[in-house]
Backbone as JSON, one array per atom type, in Angstrom:
{
  "sequence": "XXXXXXXXXXXXXXXXXXXXXXXXXXXXXXXXXXXXXXXXXXXXXXXXXXXXXXXXX",
  "N": [[34.46, -24.55, 131.57], [34.59, -21.12, 132.24], [33.34, -17.82, 133.76], [34.57, -16.01, 132.34], [35.7, -17.29, 129.76], [33.39, -17.3, 128.78], [32.53, -14.88, 128.4], [34.73, -13.93, 126.78], [33.88, -15.71, 124.15], [31.43, -14.36, 123.57], [32.2, -11.96, 122.98], [33.7, -12.06, 120.87], [31.85, -13.06, 118.83], [30.15, -10.97, 118.25], [31.8, -9.47, 117.68], [32.62, -10.73, 115.16], [30.14, -11.24, 114.07], [30.01, -8.56, 113.24], [31.64, -7.84, 111.51], [31.52, -9.93, 109.26], [28.94, -8.33, 108.42], [29.53, -5.84, 108.09], [31.33, -6.49, 105.5], [30.01, -7.64, 103.53], [27.86, -5.44, 103.15], [29.69, -3.75, 102.29], [30.63, -5.18, 99.8], [28.05, -5.5, 98.26], [27.53, -2.32, 97.89], [29.7, -2.2, 96.02], [29.13, -3.51, 94.01], [27.08, -2.55, 93.11], [28.11, -0.47, 91.54], [29.8, 2.76, 90.07], [27.47, 5.87, 90.72], [25.09, 3.83, 90.11], [23.64, 3.89, 91.91], [22.16, 6.64, 91.72], [19.2, 8.26, 90.45], [17.65, 6.37, 90.41], [15.17, 5.79, 91.02], [15.94, 5.03, 93.72], [16.01, 5.52, 97.43], [19.38, 6.01, 99.26], [20.26, 4.75, 102.14], [20.22, 6.5, 104.45], [18.33, 8.35, 103.76], [15.84, 9.85, 104.05], [12.23, 10.03, 104.12], [12.2, 12.27, 105.37], [13.68, 13.97, 103.34], [12.69, 14.34, 101.02], [11.22, 17.26, 101.65], [13.07, 19.57, 101.25], [13.98, 19.69, 98.82], [14.0, 21.57, 96.31], [11.56, 22.2, 93.6]],
  "CA": [[34.16, -23.21, 131.23], [34.01, -20.03, 133.18], [32.41, -16.65, 133.23], [35.76, -15.04, 131.63], [35.45, -17.96, 128.95], [31.61, -16.73, 127.88], [32.57, -13.23, 127.97], [35.55, -13.66, 125.74], [33.23, -16.23, 123.04], [30.3, -13.4, 123.25], [32.2, -10.88, 122.15], [34.43, -12.96, 119.58], [30.16, -13.83, 118.38], [29.91, -10.02, 118.08], [32.65, -9.04, 116.47], [32.56, -11.45, 113.84], [28.96, -10.89, 113.12], [30.08, -7.12, 113.11], [32.72, -7.93, 110.62], [30.17, -10.13, 108.51], [27.68, -7.66, 108.01], [30.39, -4.71, 106.98], [31.96, -7.0, 104.31], [28.87, -7.9, 102.83], [27.26, -4.02, 102.64], [30.79, -3.0, 101.13], [30.26, -5.98, 98.27], [26.73, -4.85, 97.77], [27.78, -1.24, 97.88], [31.18, -2.19, 94.92], [28.39, -4.67, 92.79], [26.2, -1.6, 92.32], [28.7, 0.25, 90.49], [29.42, 3.98, 90.74], [26.29, 6.63, 90.46], [24.06, 3.03, 89.83], [22.17, 4.69, 92.83], [21.67, 7.55, 91.72], [18.28, 8.69, 89.52], [17.01, 5.15, 89.67], [14.2, 6.09, 92.32], [15.94, 4.69, 95.27], [17.05, 5.72, 97.8], [19.78, 5.54, 99.7], [19.66, 4.12, 103.7], [20.57, 7.56, 105.28], [17.77, 9.13, 103.24], [14.33, 9.34, 104.42], [11.16, 10.56, 103.49], [12.01, 14.0, 105.33], [14.76, 14.96, 102.35], [11.95, 15.2, 100.3], [10.38, 18.45, 102.15], [14.06, 20.12, 101.49], [14.24, 19.84, 97.43], [13.82, 22.46, 95.29], [10.82, 22.05, 92.92]],
  "C": [[33.85, -22.35, 131.93], [33.31, -19.25, 132.58], [33.57, -16.04, 132.15], [35.44, -15.7, 130.03], [34.22, -17.47, 127.87], [31.94, -15.84, 127.32], [34.02, -13.08, 126.85], [34.58, -13.9, 123.93], [32.47, -15.19, 122.57], [30.95, -12.33, 122.24], [33.16, -11.26, 121.33], [32.97, -12.88, 118.76], [30.25, -12.29, 117.6], [30.5, -9.19, 117.03], [32.57, -9.51, 115.28], [31.1, -10.88, 112.72], [29.19, -9.24, 112.45], [30.53, -7.11, 111.46], [32.45, -8.43, 109.04], [29.21, -9.27, 107.54], [28.21, -6.18, 107.16], [30.95, -5.23, 105.46], [30.38, -6.86, 103.3], [28.18, -6.6, 102.3], [28.3, -3.54, 101.66], [30.67, -3.61, 99.92], [29.2, -5.83, 97.87], [26.75, -3.65, 97.15], [28.66, -1.18, 96.23], [30.08, -2.88, 93.55], [27.79, -3.93, 92.02], [26.86, -1.31, 91.32], [28.87, 1.52, 90.69], [28.64, 4.79, 90.43], [25.33, 5.38, 90.01], [22.75, 3.16, 91.3], [21.33, 5.56, 92.49], [20.54, 7.81, 90.55], [17.73, 7.15, 88.92], [15.71, 5.04, 90.2], [14.71, 5.61, 93.48], [16.83, 5.46, 96.08], [18.55, 5.32, 98.53], [19.54, 4.94, 101.19], [19.77, 5.39, 104.39], [19.4, 8.43, 104.81], [16.64, 8.69, 103.39], [13.49, 10.08, 103.9], [11.0, 12.25, 103.96], [12.97, 14.41, 104.4], [13.59, 15.4, 101.7], [11.11, 16.63, 100.68], [11.97, 19.56, 101.23], [14.46, 20.57, 99.86], [13.68, 20.51, 97.0], [12.65, 22.2, 94.13], [10.96, 22.8, 91.5]]
}
């Protein structure tokens, strides 16, 4: 096994892992259903505590 074989296997492993993560995230978001994340007190992964400052009270 030479260096190009190792590089090829590494790239395949990284791409496979990325694909698995994307599929798992997609399945988890579909399982919750539309609108399930709204109003249950849980913010999305893109929302941080800095978003609380912009809300009107």
